[in-house]
Phi, psi and omega in degrees: 000142174267140180238134176223129178228131182231134176053039183285127176230138177224119178241121179287166179301332179288348184099352179289132180257117182259336173231138184223094179054049185268151176243145179207140174215143177219110179298155177301133179082009180271166175235107183250130177253118178265111182266140177183151177284175180299142177066028174265356177103014182299315181297316179299319181297314180294323177293330175297316179295332182268008176084014182259332184236101182294132175296145177294322175204167181108180183240127177234130176231124176239117186059036179067014179243150171269108183302335185268001177252001182280150171289162179306318180291321177295320180292320177300320178295317179298318183292344177296342181256008184242127174249144182227139172237101180238144182299335183272001177279152180224158173278157175289119186293336183269001179249152174287169177304313180299317180294324178299318181286321178297326180299316182292326176299318178296315182296327181275358176077025179288149177303138186284335184295128175079008183296313183300317180294321179296320178295316180298319180295317182294317178298319179297317180296330180273002181080019181240030185301331182269359188265357182307315182279356186283154172272155178307327181294344181268357184262153172284168180298322178294320178295321177299316181296322179293317180296319177300320179291317179298321179299324181283337186259339193297331181271010177052065181297150175289335176226127175241126177249117186237113182261109179050050185290339184264351183295132177085359179266148174290166188300319181294312182295320178298321178295319179296314181295319180295326176297319177299318179297319178295319179296319178299316179296318180295339176279358176115354181283141171278130181239130171237118184240131176253145182195158167274148182306323183289343181262012189237043179295333183294344180299334182292347179279352183244140173300134183299337179295340180275351185239145172248129182251134176228138179253129176260114183206131179061030179081001182249148174250110185240143175303143181228158179281351179122207184265128178273126182300000000 
């Protein structure tokens, strides 16, 4: 999906302004990293792109559509192509890891044939091959974050929005997850990932030519050279 935002402003009910006449663009199939320190509005911005946080003013087009002008049925159809990794999301506690991932495939309307095998392969690739029958309560915090990420990626969304997906993961797990994100992008998905510079060591595993960096600061989205070591 292609994303274009012009004169974007977002003011919370508290009066805090997180976006101030900001511009943003992400070509279809690009991988954009939004850099910013804590409480700069990164989460709000990604939720805006995902149809959850309406801009106070400005123009937003995702796949040439205004997500906030769609009817409920149109928006549900649009969301079938959008995957999200947000820190406030949780797995269903009464479902196994495998069932949690299969549920999102069902919700997104993915073909049912071969789903179970696809989930097993993905878990194995992530080093969680034995965790399919486990309940979320049996997983470590890092394993939970990885399963949430896999759930968002398994249906190969045309747009993936990932808010601080690597934060709190050990170096090995962060490297595995970042590799999955790169593979998804190379398959044609547009990826927008938000992070603080200190939480993004896995970026060094990717050629910078594959990544677009934008810094969110003072309500503005400005091109950046990337992460400074």
